[in-house]
Backbone of each chain as ProteinMPNN parsed JSONL, in Angstrom:
{"seq_chain_A": "VSAAGPPPPRPEPADDGADGAAPEPGCATGLYTARDLRHQIRFLLWMAATAAGYIGATAAQRHGASIPMPLRWGIVGLACLLALQAIRSYLAFLRTADELLRRIQMEALALGFGVGAAFSVLYPLLEGLGAPRLSGRAGALAMLLAWSAGSWIGERRYSGKGDA", "coords_chain_A": {"N_chain_A": [[26.176, 89.18, -32.387], [28.416, 86.66, -32.838], [30.486, 86.054, -35.502], [32.306, 84.223, -35.744], [31.701, 81.648, -35.026], [31.626, 78.053, -33.921], [34.752, 76.868, -32.639], [37.273, 75.34, -34.613], [37.278, 71.73, -35.024], [39.884, 69.704, -33.26], [42.288, 68.158, -35.243], [41.615, 65.001, -36.06], [43.138, 61.879, -36.375], [42.693, 58.691, -38.042], [43.119, 56.552, -36.338], [45.436, 56.807, -34.607], [46.001, 57.991, -32.502], [47.207, 60.574, -32.345], [46.138, 63.1, -31.763], [46.516, 65.586, -30.774], [45.9, 65.538, -28.323], [47.271, 63.883, -25.68], [47.371, 60.139, -25.986], [46.221, 57.495, -23.961], [48.125, 56.253, -21.351], [50.404, 53.933, -22.323], [48.947, 53.098, -24.371], [48.872, 52.335, -27.589], [47.101, 52.45, -29.887], [44.989, 53.638, -29.277], [42.515, 52.13, -29.09], [42.392, 50.6, -26.685], [41.336, 50.874, -23.543], [42.591, 52.108, -20.155], [41.872, 50.229, -18.403], [41.137, 48.09, -19.696], [43.669, 47.424, -20.814], [45.003, 46.767, -18.738], [43.454, 44.315, -17.916], [43.917, 42.677, -20.516], [46.712, 42.418, -20.306], [46.957, 40.948, -18.126], [45.447, 38.488, -19.014], [47.182, 37.727, -20.91], [49.46, 37.343, -19.678], [48.581, 34.898, -18.087], [47.944, 33.275, -20.323], [50.565, 32.786, -21.006], [51.289, 31.597, -18.898], [49.834, 29.162, -19.221], [50.775, 27.967, -21.634], [53.072, 27.442, -20.694], [52.746, 25.65, -18.8], [51.615, 23.7, -20.601], [53.457, 22.933, -22.086], [55.132, 21.919, -20.067], [53.315, 19.649, -19.244], [53.193, 18.182, -21.582], [55.842, 17.416, -21.79], [56.188, 15.841, -19.344], [54.559, 13.647, -20.206], [55.844, 12.485, -22.212], [58.148, 11.735, -20.97], [57.232, 9.85, -19.165], [57.829, 7.407, -17.923], [59.576, 7.697, -16.045], [58.677, 9.151, -14.2], [56.864, 9.721, -11.142], [53.548, 8.463, -11.066], [51.468, 9.987, -9.701], [52.494, 12.265, -9.753], [52.655, 13.171, -12.322], [49.951, 13.278, -12.828], [49.443, 15.34, -11.165], [50.844, 17.393, -12.571], [49.632, 17.427, -14.965], [47.202, 18.194, -14.168], [47.708, 20.764, -12.998], [48.332, 22.044, -15.397], [45.817, 22.078, -16.434], [44.332, 23.577, -14.565], [45.579, 26.087, -15.141], [45.038, 26.831, -17.629], [41.983, 26.924, -17.07], [42.246, 29.312, -15.455], [43.251, 31.149, -17.358], [41.019, 31.268, -19.202], [38.981, 32.268, -17.396], [40.207, 34.97, -16.859], [40.125, 35.922, -19.571], [37.476, 36.102, -19.78], [36.757, 38.092, -17.951], [38.089, 40.288, -18.997], [36.845, 40.498, -21.571], [34.028, 40.981, -20.602], [34.249, 43.397, -19.349], [35.228, 45.073, -21.208], [35.761, 47.935, -23.181], [33.079, 49.066, -25.237], [33.303, 48.974, -28.222], [35.665, 47.576, -28.6], [34.839, 45.161, -27.525], [33.051, 44.393, -29.246], [34.484, 44.233, -31.481], [36.061, 41.733, -30.458], [34.176, 40.064, -30.275], [33.197, 39.53, -32.821], [35.833, 38.439, -33.742], [35.94, 36.065, -32.251], [33.572, 34.894, -33.135], [34.383, 34.289, -35.832], [36.639, 32.944, -35.238], [35.483, 30.608, -34.0], [34.051, 29.695, -36.125], [35.742, 29.102, -38.046], [37.394, 26.972, -37.008], [35.416, 25.291, -36.33], [34.446, 24.424, -38.846], [36.751, 23.866, -40.095], [37.451, 21.436, -38.611], [35.403, 19.881, -39.163], [35.187, 19.694, -41.826], [37.797, 19.121, -43.015], [38.797, 16.348, -42.576], [37.275, 15.21, -44.623], [38.687, 16.219, -46.904], [41.253, 14.776, -46.362], [40.389, 12.199, -46.879], [40.488, 12.662, -49.873], [43.021, 12.552, -50.069], [44.668, 14.711, -49.034], [47.056, 15.852, -46.844], [47.637, 14.042, -43.63], [46.584, 15.496, -40.638], [47.458, 16.515, -37.341], [45.256, 15.937, -34.343], [44.991, 18.361, -33.136], [45.016, 20.432, -34.909], [42.646, 21.63, -35.703], [42.02, 23.204, -33.345], [44.276, 24.795, -33.577], [43.791, 26.217, -35.84], [41.338, 27.48, -35.153], [42.479, 29.321, -33.312], [44.147, 30.794, -34.98], [42.428, 31.949, -36.635], [40.836, 33.459, -35.0], [42.898, 35.345, -34.164], [43.361, 36.566, -36.654], [41.024, 37.673, -36.887], [40.609, 39.448, -34.938], [42.614, 41.352, -35.783], [41.772, 42.276, -38.31], [39.212, 43.402, -37.345], [40.139, 45.51, -35.96], [41.286, 46.919, -37.881], [39.209, 47.195, -39.418], [37.325, 48.916, -37.891], [38.589, 51.154, -37.342], [39.113, 52.406, -39.606], [41.322, 51.894, -41.246], [40.92, 49.783, -42.988], [39.655, 50.521, -45.018], [41.051, 51.555, -47.379]], "CA_chain_A": [[26.206, 87.814, -32.627], [29.727, 86.431, -33.273], [30.452, 85.181, -36.729], [33.291, 83.269, -35.787], [31.178, 80.298, -34.809], [32.498, 77.365, -32.932], [36.191, 76.709, -32.873], [37.312, 74.128, -35.388], [37.538, 70.535, -34.051], [41.399, 69.315, -33.481], [42.457, 67.239, -36.328], [41.519, 63.673, -35.656], [43.575, 60.745, -37.272], [41.743, 57.528, -38.11], [43.155, 56.102, -35.063], [46.733, 56.556, -34.099], [46.05, 58.691, -31.011], [47.989, 61.719, -32.464], [44.986, 63.997, -32.32], [46.592, 66.595, -30.151], [45.676, 65.252, -26.855], [47.946, 62.725, -25.264], [46.791, 58.903, -25.831], [46.304, 56.829, -22.661], [49.55, 55.542, -21.09], [50.623, 52.36, -22.781], [47.747, 52.71, -25.162], [49.403, 52.748, -28.782], [46.315, 52.671, -31.052], [43.543, 54.379, -28.576], [41.618, 51.157, -28.87], [42.075, 50.206, -25.292], [41.175, 51.921, -22.249], [43.535, 51.773, -19.278], [41.403, 48.801, -17.715], [41.153, 46.957, -20.939], [45.217, 47.221, -21.19], [45.335, 45.679, -17.714], [42.821, 43.085, -18.186], [44.572, 42.205, -21.572], [48.095, 42.112, -20.058], [46.636, 39.787, -17.019], [45.124, 37.42, -19.601], [48.21, 37.374, -21.811], [50.236, 36.371, -18.602], [47.745, 33.469, -17.924], [48.021, 32.518, -21.307], [51.909, 32.292, -21.111], [51.437, 30.338, -18.002], [49.144, 28.213, -19.703], [51.507, 27.629, -22.619], [54.375, 26.731, -19.948], [52.146, 24.255, -18.228], [51.118, 22.704, -21.388], [54.829, 22.292, -22.372], [55.548, 20.751, -19.11], [52.734, 18.3, -19.152], [53.794, 17.369, -22.74], [57.275, 16.709, -21.411], [55.907, 14.721, -18.432], [53.927, 12.554, -20.841], [56.857, 11.772, -23.174], [58.998, 11.089, -20.205], [56.362, 9.422, -18.229], [58.205, 6.251, -17.239], [60.684, 8.113, -14.887], [57.995, 10.212, -13.362], [55.829, 8.861, -10.64], [52.139, 8.685, -11.702], [50.974, 11.106, -8.837], [53.323, 13.737, -9.866], [52.128, 13.308, -13.616], [48.508, 13.544, -12.615], [49.742, 16.765, -10.623], [51.384, 18.511, -13.773], [48.434, 17.718, -16.011], [46.092, 18.904, -13.388], [48.135, 22.04, -12.906], [48.137, 22.769, -16.884], [44.438, 22.434, -16.601], [43.966, 24.663, -13.948], [46.367, 27.487, -15.731], [44.1, 27.079, -18.885], [41.09, 27.538, -16.668], [42.451, 30.529, -14.96], [43.256, 31.846, -18.414], [39.628, 31.403, -19.615], [38.685, 33.483, -16.698], [40.735, 36.198, -16.965], [39.645, 36.496, -20.71], [36.09, 36.534, -19.613], [36.839, 39.361, -17.235], [38.639, 41.266, -19.913], [35.505, 40.655, -22.142], [32.933, 41.794, -19.69], [34.574, 44.972, -18.77], [35.972, 45.828, -22.118], [35.092, 49.018, -24.009], [32.087, 48.474, -26.161], [33.809, 48.793, -29.416], [36.741, 46.528, -28.284], [34.123, 44.083, -27.172], [32.218, 44.097, -30.593], [35.624, 43.282, -32.369], [36.316, 40.57, -30.001], [33.089, 39.105, -30.292], [33.135, 39.28, -34.109], [36.784, 37.613, -33.882], [35.537, 34.893, -31.78], [32.722, 34.24, -34.208], [35.293, 33.903, -36.855], [37.448, 31.759, -35.019], [34.658, 29.455, -33.896], [33.21, 29.112, -37.54], [36.615, 28.475, -39.08], [37.702, 25.967, -36.262], [34.386, 24.053, -36.648], [34.426, 23.845, -40.23], [38.193, 22.863, -40.349], [37.491, 20.075, -37.972], [34.383, 18.936, -39.772], [35.458, 19.322, -43.499], [39.375, 18.64, -43.449], [38.673, 14.989, -42.702], [36.857, 14.785, -46.067], [39.842, 16.38, -47.888], [42.131, 13.559, -46.046], [39.901, 11.356, -47.719], [40.88, 12.619, -50.942], [44.544, 12.563, -50.232], [45.17, 15.739, -48.312], [48.214, 15.37, -45.538], [46.865, 13.896, -42.22], [46.936, 16.441, -39.746], [47.126, 16.257, -36.043], [43.842, 16.257, -33.878], [45.033, 19.61, -32.664], [44.935, 21.159, -35.902], [41.414, 22.413, -35.687], [42.377, 24.278, -32.345], [45.287, 25.953, -33.963], [42.947, 26.797, -37.013], [40.631, 28.29, -34.319], [43.545, 30.401, -32.605], [44.868, 31.662, -35.962], [41.308, 32.787, -37.241], [40.735, 34.306, -33.971], [43.915, 36.305, -34.082], [43.127, 37.334, -37.77], [39.67, 38.322, -36.781], [41.03, 40.633, -33.984], [43.423, 42.301, -36.62], [40.647, 42.701, -39.147], [38.409, 44.026, -36.738], [40.68, 46.601, -35.431], [41.398, 47.769, -39.103], [37.749, 47.741, -39.987], [36.67, 50.032, -37.025], [39.617, 52.18, -37.376], [39.128, 52.943, -41.026], [42.51, 51.551, -42.184], [40.518, 48.687, -43.855], [38.669, 51.124, -46.106], [41.657, 51.804, -48.576]], "C_chain_A": [[27.587, 87.657, -33.285], [29.633, 85.657, -34.524], [31.551, 84.3, -36.894], [32.817, 81.907, -35.772], [32.108, 79.571, -33.856], [33.985, 77.185, -33.519], [36.309, 75.343, -33.718], [37.797, 72.962, -34.717], [39.232, 70.387, -34.376], [41.265, 68.297, -34.499], [42.608, 66.022, -35.677], [42.008, 62.55, -36.847], [42.625, 59.826, -37.213], [41.863, 56.781, -36.626], [44.544, 55.869, -34.339], [47.203, 57.612, -32.76], [46.8, 60.257, -31.123], [46.949, 62.857, -32.737], [45.347, 65.454, -31.423], [46.453, 66.4, -28.664], [46.645, 63.756, -26.528], [47.093, 61.426, -25.245], [46.929, 58.49, -24.483], [47.712, 56.262, -22.432], [49.605, 54.056, -21.595], [49.683, 52.247, -23.802], [48.247, 53.399, -26.683], [48.256, 53.313, -29.694], [44.937, 53.469, -30.35], [42.553, 53.506, -28.747], [41.286, 50.448, -27.509], [42.141, 51.362, -24.319], [42.389, 51.368, -21.298], [43.264, 50.396, -18.669], [41.573, 47.755, -18.604], [42.771, 46.359, -21.116], [45.358, 46.315, -19.891], [44.868, 44.399, -17.738], [43.748, 42.214, -19.336], [46.079, 41.609, -21.108], [47.813, 40.747, -19.034], [46.244, 38.691, -17.802], [46.515, 36.836, -20.517], [49.187, 36.789, -20.893], [49.733, 35.113, -18.325], [47.89, 32.668, -19.061], [49.571, 31.942, -21.495], [52.073, 31.323, -19.922], [50.913, 29.284, -18.297], [50.097, 27.255, -20.88], [52.927, 26.731, -21.628], [53.854, 25.477, -19.329], [51.757, 23.356, -19.339], [52.527, 21.967, -21.858], [55.433, 21.256, -21.308], [54.867, 19.498, -18.921], [52.906, 17.611, -20.273], [54.92, 16.551, -22.255], [57.009, 15.564, -20.338], [55.271, 13.411, -19.022], [54.8, 11.906, -21.441], [57.953, 11.104, -22.247], [58.494, 10.306, -18.96], [56.863, 8.262, -17.398], [58.954, 6.685, -16.069], [60.007, 9.063, -14.026], [57.013, 9.424, -12.536], [54.358, 9.52, -10.919], [51.296, 9.873, -11.064], [51.26, 12.218, -9.489], [52.913, 14.005, -11.506], [50.789, 13.766, -13.749], [48.586, 14.943, -12.219], [50.053, 17.698, -11.638], [50.32, 18.747, -14.722], [47.213, 18.63, -15.304], [46.391, 20.493, -13.313], [47.888, 22.931, -14.421], [46.731, 22.929, -17.002], [43.926, 23.496, -15.886], [44.44, 26.244, -14.443], [45.193, 27.641, -16.697], [42.655, 27.464, -18.125], [41.099, 28.901, -16.255], [42.448, 31.583, -16.35], [41.779, 32.203, -19.112], [39.072, 32.533, -18.794], [38.999, 34.672, -16.754], [40.148, 36.856, -18.524], [38.176, 36.86, -20.502], [35.871, 37.873, -18.834], [37.127, 40.355, -18.134], [37.39, 41.583, -20.769], [34.377, 41.361, -21.588], [33.071, 42.988, -19.397], [35.071, 45.699, -19.931], [34.983, 47.098, -22.603], [34.26, 48.42, -24.959], [32.661, 48.142, -27.692], [34.921, 47.621, -29.524], [35.851, 45.242, -28.144], [33.4, 43.538, -28.598], [33.429, 43.58, -31.424], [36.115, 42.009, -31.817], [35.482, 39.473, -30.296], [32.966, 38.541, -31.989], [34.616, 38.311, -34.501], [36.618, 36.452, -33.309], [34.444, 34.14, -32.456], [33.392, 33.763, -35.416], [36.112, 32.694, -36.644], [36.698, 30.495, -34.687], [34.251, 28.695, -35.048], [34.425, 28.414, -38.239], [37.188, 27.148, -38.23], [36.754, 24.956, -36.528], [34.617, 23.492, -37.678], [35.65, 23.142, -40.603], [37.831, 21.569, -39.816], [36.389, 19.396, -38.533], [34.836, 18.371, -41.287], [36.868, 18.785, -43.786], [39.406, 17.159, -43.341], [38.375, 14.578, -44.103], [37.967, 14.948, -46.966], [41.078, 15.202, -47.426], [41.748, 12.652, -46.712], [40.223, 11.156, -49.052], [42.12, 12.766, -51.357], [45.211, 13.513, -49.672], [46.05, 15.154, -47.118], [47.229, 15.087, -44.562], [47.446, 14.877, -41.327], [46.628, 16.136, -38.219], [45.918, 16.71, -35.603], [43.979, 17.81, -33.335], [45.112, 20.699, -33.847], [43.694, 22.015, -36.065], [41.422, 23.328, -34.481], [43.253, 25.359, -32.879], [44.61, 26.767, -35.173], [42.099, 28.025, -36.274], [41.416, 29.732, -33.901], [43.786, 31.405, -33.644], [43.588, 32.396, -36.482], [41.0, 33.65, -36.121], [41.736, 35.528, -33.906], [43.634, 37.109, -35.425], [41.93, 38.156, -37.652], [39.722, 39.562, -35.983], [41.704, 41.702, -34.916], [42.48, 42.89, -37.431], [39.783, 43.527, -38.522], [38.738, 45.352, -36.359], [41.041, 47.456, -36.747], [39.972, 48.314, -39.462], [37.236, 48.799, -39.368], [37.553, 51.361, -36.919], [39.423, 52.979, -38.824], [40.185, 52.634, -42.038], [42.055, 50.497, -43.107], [39.877, 49.239, -45.313], [39.376, 51.381, -47.471], [41.772, 50.567, -49.474]], "O_chain_A": [[27.917, 88.421, -34.191], [28.835, 84.728, -34.647], [31.779, 83.693, -37.94], [33.408, 81.036, -36.41], [33.021, 80.063, -33.194], [34.277, 77.352, -34.703], [35.549, 74.395, -33.523], [38.679, 73.091, -33.869], [39.78, 70.801, -35.397], [40.235, 67.633, -34.616], [43.505, 65.836, -34.855], [41.444, 62.38, -37.928], [41.694, 59.987, -36.425], [40.896, 56.494, -35.921], [44.749, 54.903, -33.605], [48.299, 57.876, -32.266], [46.928, 60.988, -30.141], [46.926, 63.46, -33.81], [44.505, 66.352, -31.401], [46.959, 67.209, -27.886], [46.569, 62.737, -27.214], [46.085, 61.478, -24.54], [47.747, 59.093, -23.788], [48.363, 55.836, -23.386], [48.842, 53.172, -21.207], [49.568, 51.09, -24.206], [48.105, 54.588, -26.968], [48.353, 54.428, -30.206], [43.979, 53.809, -31.043], [41.452, 54.027, -28.565], [40.232, 49.869, -27.245], [42.784, 52.412, -24.327], [43.05, 50.375, -21.602], [44.143, 49.563, -18.448], [42.083, 46.672, -18.319], [43.067, 45.21, -21.446], [45.812, 45.178, -20.014], [45.613, 43.427, -17.617], [44.244, 41.138, -18.999], [46.512, 40.524, -21.497], [48.409, 39.682, -19.196], [46.698, 37.65, -17.328], [46.739, 35.641, -20.71], [49.767, 35.765, -21.253], [50.536, 34.18, -18.328], [47.968, 31.446, -18.928], [49.795, 30.855, -22.026], [52.87, 30.385, -19.951], [51.358, 28.274, -17.752], [50.065, 26.025, -20.915], [53.511, 25.688, -21.921], [54.469, 24.411, -19.354], [51.552, 22.183, -19.026], [52.68, 20.751, -21.974], [56.0, 20.184, -21.52], [55.429, 18.464, -18.558], [52.81, 16.388, -20.17], [54.984, 15.322, -22.281], [57.562, 14.47, -20.453], [55.399, 12.311, -18.486], [54.734, 10.681, -21.346], [58.582, 10.113, -22.617], [59.164, 10.136, -17.942], [56.405, 8.096, -16.267], [58.926, 5.956, -15.078], [60.629, 9.731, -13.201], [56.355, 8.536, -13.079], [54.081, 10.718, -10.976], [50.571, 10.602, -11.74], [50.425, 13.072, -9.787], [52.89, 15.185, -11.856], [50.455, 14.544, -14.642], [47.894, 15.765, -12.82], [49.533, 18.812, -11.588], [50.045, 19.836, -15.226], [46.52, 19.506, -15.821], [45.525, 21.345, -13.517], [47.43, 24.066, -14.553], [46.336, 23.893, -17.657], [43.161, 24.305, -16.41], [43.842, 27.291, -14.196], [44.412, 28.578, -16.531], [42.111, 28.436, -18.648], [40.184, 29.663, -16.567], [41.776, 32.614, -16.391], [41.509, 33.341, -19.497], [38.729, 33.596, -19.312], [38.12, 35.532, -16.706], [39.798, 38.03, -18.641], [37.714, 37.868, -21.036], [34.924, 38.623, -19.072], [36.415, 41.359, -18.097], [36.897, 42.711, -20.754], [33.858, 42.308, -22.179], [32.095, 43.703, -19.171], [35.357, 46.887, -19.782], [33.768, 47.183, -22.428], [34.59, 47.367, -25.505], [32.408, 47.061, -28.225], [34.969, 46.857, -30.488], [36.26, 44.243, -28.736], [33.279, 42.345, -28.874], [33.315, 42.51, -32.021], [36.58, 41.184, -32.602], [35.814, 38.308, -30.514], [32.701, 37.381, -32.306], [34.553, 37.528, -35.448], [37.229, 35.559, -33.896], [34.369, 32.913, -32.38], [32.905, 32.796, -36.001], [36.302, 31.751, -37.411], [37.162, 29.404, -35.022], [34.107, 27.474, -35.105], [34.284, 27.38, -38.892], [37.443, 26.191, -38.961], [37.116, 23.844, -36.914], [34.948, 22.309, -37.748], [35.691, 22.096, -41.25], [37.901, 20.593, -40.564], [36.412, 18.175, -38.375], [34.859, 17.235, -41.762], [37.055, 18.047, -44.753], [40.173, 16.646, -44.157], [39.06, 13.754, -44.709], [38.277, 14.045, -47.743], [41.808, 14.815, -48.339], [42.632, 12.048, -47.319], [40.303, 10.04, -49.566], [42.481, 13.018, -52.507], [46.434, 13.373, -49.69], [45.749, 14.113, -46.534], [46.148, 15.675, -44.524], [48.66, 15.07, -41.263], [45.593, 15.54, -37.919], [45.375, 17.666, -36.156], [42.923, 18.41, -33.133], [45.287, 21.874, -33.523], [43.814, 23.124, -36.587], [40.743, 24.343, -34.635], [43.061, 26.563, -32.703], [44.948, 27.932, -35.385], [42.125, 29.202, -36.634], [41.039, 30.884, -34.12], [43.698, 32.614, -33.428], [43.774, 33.577, -36.776], [40.899, 34.826, -36.469], [41.31, 36.64, -33.595], [43.671, 38.335, -35.325], [41.822, 39.227, -38.251], [39.047, 40.559, -36.24], [41.353, 42.876, -34.808], [42.322, 44.102, -37.284], [39.505, 44.536, -39.17], [37.91, 46.264, -36.372], [41.076, 48.681, -36.629], [39.649, 49.474, -39.717], [36.691, 49.671, -40.044], [37.153, 52.427, -36.45], [39.647, 54.186, -38.917], [40.15, 52.912, -43.236], [42.795, 50.27, -44.064], [39.678, 48.612, -46.354], [38.739, 51.448, -48.522], [42.3, 50.656, -50.582]]}, "seq_chain_B": "LTNRLRLLRAERGWSQAEVAERLGVSRQTVNAIETRRYDPSLPLAFSIARLFGIAIEQIFDPEAQT", "coords_chain_B": {"N_chain_B": [[22.843, 55.214, -38.729], [22.869, 58.443, -38.173], [25.066, 61.12, -36.651], [25.568, 64.051, -34.673], [27.927, 64.248, -33.347], [30.868, 65.066, -33.686], [30.516, 67.535, -34.39], [29.506, 68.546, -31.934], [31.161, 68.053, -30.226], [33.372, 69.718, -31.61], [32.32, 72.184, -30.806], [32.801, 72.647, -28.287], [35.444, 72.222, -28.03], [36.664, 70.03, -27.393], [38.79, 67.259, -27.523], [38.911, 63.937, -29.244], [40.174, 62.239, -27.29], [39.684, 63.603, -25.055], [36.95, 63.442, -24.735], [36.386, 60.677, -24.831], [37.74, 60.045, -22.491], [36.008, 61.139, -20.604], [33.729, 59.903, -21.028], [34.357, 57.191, -20.444], [35.212, 55.458, -22.285], [37.225, 53.896, -25.045], [39.538, 55.802, -27.177], [39.169, 55.411, -29.733], [36.765, 54.293, -30.08], [35.14, 56.664, -29.827], [36.166, 57.863, -32.285], [35.139, 55.857, -34.057], [32.512, 56.243, -33.716], [31.856, 58.86, -34.685], [32.646, 58.661, -37.247], [30.817, 57.111, -38.366], [31.216, 54.367, -38.254], [30.625, 52.843, -36.215], [27.94, 51.94, -34.352], [26.752, 53.181, -31.241], [25.898, 51.678, -28.25], [22.817, 51.699, -26.335], [23.135, 52.628, -23.794], [25.659, 53.946, -23.859], [24.878, 55.704, -25.808], [22.869, 57.301, -24.261], [24.749, 58.162, -22.183], [26.401, 59.94, -23.8], [24.548, 61.749, -24.568], [23.995, 62.825, -22.12], [26.463, 63.942, -21.451], [26.823, 66.128, -23.217], [24.535, 67.629, -22.646], [21.997, 67.449, -23.824], [19.169, 66.383, -25.625], [18.985, 62.86, -26.469], [17.942, 62.677, -29.149], [18.578, 64.63, -30.466], [21.284, 64.464, -31.041], [21.617, 61.826, -32.149], [20.287, 60.613, -35.278], [18.27, 58.46, -36.749], [17.637, 58.483, -39.464], [18.364, 60.616, -40.907], [20.559, 62.084, -43.518], [23.941, 62.752, -43.661]], "CA_chain_B": [[22.505, 56.368, -37.785], [23.881, 59.716, -38.263], [25.183, 61.878, -35.476], [26.48, 65.398, -34.459], [29.188, 64.064, -32.216], [31.906, 65.558, -34.051], [30.197, 69.038, -34.403], [29.315, 69.101, -30.669], [32.668, 68.227, -29.681], [34.252, 70.877, -31.781], [31.773, 73.45, -30.305], [33.145, 72.568, -26.963], [36.827, 72.457, -28.107], [37.261, 68.978, -26.91], [39.254, 66.421, -28.41], [38.245, 62.741, -29.081], [40.392, 61.587, -26.015], [38.908, 64.085, -23.797], [35.433, 62.974, -24.78], [36.375, 59.352, -24.508], [37.913, 59.816, -21.033], [34.676, 61.593, -19.868], [32.618, 58.717, -21.215], [35.015, 55.957, -20.18], [35.441, 54.546, -23.501], [38.4, 54.356, -25.912], [39.334, 57.234, -28.147], [38.792, 54.892, -30.889], [35.252, 54.306, -29.971], [34.678, 57.806, -30.172], [36.435, 57.983, -33.577], [34.289, 55.204, -34.742], [31.03, 56.567, -33.803], [31.966, 60.1, -35.437], [32.687, 58.363, -38.629], [29.835, 56.196, -38.625], [31.717, 52.854, -38.492], [29.981, 52.123, -35.261], [26.581, 52.655, -33.54], [26.709, 53.071, -29.719], [24.846, 51.058, -27.496], [21.906, 52.624, -25.938], [23.582, 53.28, -22.593], [26.345, 54.703, -24.346], [24.17, 56.877, -26.357], [22.536, 58.235, -23.289], [25.793, 59.042, -21.459], [26.947, 61.077, -24.68], [23.45, 62.933, -24.542], [24.063, 63.453, -20.795], [27.727, 64.564, -21.297], [26.534, 67.368, -23.834], [23.525, 68.157, -21.928], [21.176, 67.599, -24.768], [18.285, 65.219, -25.746], [19.627, 61.804, -27.385], [17.577, 62.555, -30.515], [19.625, 65.855, -30.898], [22.557, 63.976, -31.136], [21.481, 60.848, -33.132], [19.127, 60.523, -36.056], [18.23, 57.244, -37.659], [17.023, 58.692, -40.967], [18.866, 61.998, -41.516], [21.784, 61.803, -44.332], [24.813, 63.807, -43.66]], "C_chain_B": [[23.493, 57.46, -37.975], [24.077, 60.353, -36.932], [25.906, 63.179, -35.706], [27.378, 65.332, -33.592], [30.402, 65.207, -32.475], [31.634, 67.212, -34.04], [30.136, 69.437, -32.828], [30.514, 68.959, -29.935], [33.58, 69.328, -30.054], [33.683, 72.192, -30.951], [32.356, 73.737, -28.97], [34.842, 72.781, -26.734], [37.392, 71.441, -27.467], [37.967, 68.071, -27.733], [38.717, 64.777, -28.247], [38.795, 62.113, -27.741], [39.895, 62.184, -24.879], [37.477, 63.53, -23.629], [35.499, 61.315, -24.299], [36.611, 59.085, -23.157], [36.555, 60.036, -20.21], [33.647, 60.659, -19.919], [33.166, 57.432, -20.695], [35.079, 54.973, -21.004], [36.723, 54.558, -24.199], [38.438, 55.394, -26.853], [38.864, 56.369, -29.453], [37.514, 54.557, -31.142], [34.692, 55.502, -30.392], [34.771, 58.169, -31.682], [35.331, 57.121, -34.509], [33.036, 55.505, -34.939], [30.991, 57.974, -34.668], [31.903, 59.689, -36.735], [31.872, 57.394, -39.147], [30.231, 54.874, -38.958], [31.1, 52.042, -37.379], [28.846, 52.589, -34.566], [26.767, 52.348, -32.254], [25.703, 52.415, -29.371], [24.03, 52.121, -26.944], [22.37, 53.319, -24.495], [24.782, 54.081, -22.906], [25.868, 56.169, -24.998], [23.482, 57.887, -25.31], [23.833, 58.917, -22.517], [26.215, 60.103, -22.577], [25.937, 62.192, -24.763], [23.856, 63.771, -23.24], [25.475, 64.307, -20.764], [27.567, 65.926, -22.159], [25.314, 68.078, -23.481], [22.255, 68.372, -22.916], [20.318, 66.325, -24.954], [19.098, 64.092, -26.801], [19.233, 62.044, -28.892], [18.343, 63.83, -31.238], [21.007, 65.544, -31.286], [22.692, 63.011, -32.557], [20.272, 60.794, -33.97], [19.215, 59.32, -36.823], [18.263, 57.368, -39.071], [17.791, 59.583, -41.651], [20.344, 61.378, -42.204], [22.589, 63.105, -43.842], [25.564, 63.9, -45.052]], "O_chain_B": [[24.718, 57.341, -37.932], [23.23, 60.115, -36.071], [26.66, 63.408, -36.652], [27.698, 66.359, -32.994], [30.771, 66.033, -31.641], [32.508, 68.011, -33.703], [30.634, 70.497, -32.45], [30.821, 69.759, -29.051], [34.374, 69.856, -29.276], [34.426, 73.073, -30.52], [32.421, 74.887, -28.535], [35.41, 73.267, -25.757], [38.488, 71.618, -26.936], [37.629, 68.174, -28.912], [38.165, 64.427, -27.204], [37.989, 61.484, -27.055], [39.664, 61.56, -23.844], [36.968, 63.231, -22.549], [34.704, 60.843, -23.486], [36.007, 58.201, -22.551], [36.124, 59.267, -19.35], [32.783, 60.555, -19.049], [32.337, 56.542, -20.504], [35.026, 53.788, -20.675], [37.43, 55.482, -23.796], [37.394, 55.854, -27.316], [38.051, 56.941, -30.179], [37.09, 54.506, -32.296], [33.815, 55.492, -31.255], [33.825, 58.647, -32.308], [34.771, 57.607, -35.491], [32.401, 55.226, -35.957], [29.985, 58.135, -35.36], [31.124, 60.297, -37.47], [32.105, 56.849, -40.226], [29.666, 54.258, -39.862], [31.009, 50.816, -37.45], [28.864, 53.759, -34.184], [26.972, 51.156, -32.023], [24.648, 52.45, -30.003], [24.385, 53.298, -27.01], [21.972, 54.437, -24.168], [24.959, 55.018, -22.127], [26.295, 57.306, -24.793], [23.526, 59.106, -25.476], [23.858, 60.128, -22.298], [26.374, 61.243, -22.14], [26.269, 63.358, -24.976], [24.017, 64.991, -23.206], [25.536, 65.31, -20.053], [28.239, 66.872, -21.748], [25.083, 69.148, -24.045], [21.562, 69.383, -22.801], [20.72, 65.267, -24.471], [19.728, 64.478, -27.785], [19.997, 61.704, -29.795], [18.609, 63.881, -32.438], [21.758, 66.367, -31.812], [23.387, 63.174, -33.56], [19.193, 60.929, -33.392], [20.199, 59.136, -37.539], [18.802, 56.548, -39.814], [17.958, 59.462, -42.864], [21.064, 60.522, -41.691], [22.087, 64.215, -43.663], [26.394, 64.788, -45.248]]}, "name": "protein", "num_of_chains": 2, "seq": "VSAAGPPPPRPEPADDGADGAAPEPGCATGLYTARDLRHQIRFLLWMAATAAGYIGATAAQRHGASIPMPLRWGIVGLACLLALQAIRSYLAFLRTADELLRRIQMEALALGFGVGAAFSVLYPLLEGLGAPRLSGRAGALAMLLAWSAGSWIGERRYSGKGDALTNRLRLLRAERGWSQAEVAERLGVSRQTVNAIETRRYDPSLPLAFSIARLFGIAIEQIFDPEAQT"}
């Protein structure tokens, strides 16, 4: 019987991919599989297209007088279609994502939804007490910011960086 | 949920990235399971057991403390 025992495991850092084996191509943190990365890039591209569509639709509304009504409808409709496509690509990303990544995203979405809903309902009460009046889009912005923060917190939590 | 994933991996001389690739998950998922920050889903737990060729309860134990 050999007294040597099993070989020692290769050193494994918390999450930086420098464990002696090459991390996946284009994968800086080891959190994304190649498929996740592909889906996320697709989602980000659709988000960028949605943002461009939103800017275009907003500009069309501002300069509405000089633009024929059917064209204005078309521009706003296009912005809506781009947003729907971004939602579809996010769902595709979420459904096929690595299960830890899906957990992180679900927790981030829960945080985003909770913050967005609470902000939308409660901030008007603060406005009644004299807080600055905000745009109706502020709730959506709070939701997006909380979602982003939740993603960051989740990645740190499950990688062990948040333990310090 | 405690597990012997790190030990089993060491016995075979596999890196986390190799195990992750064989299981079709991310390297961080393997790391989070080993460090008990994340409990795998049942399908993934079965995949891990199949990968190492042993019963699932020989890898995961809901009661033991390490």
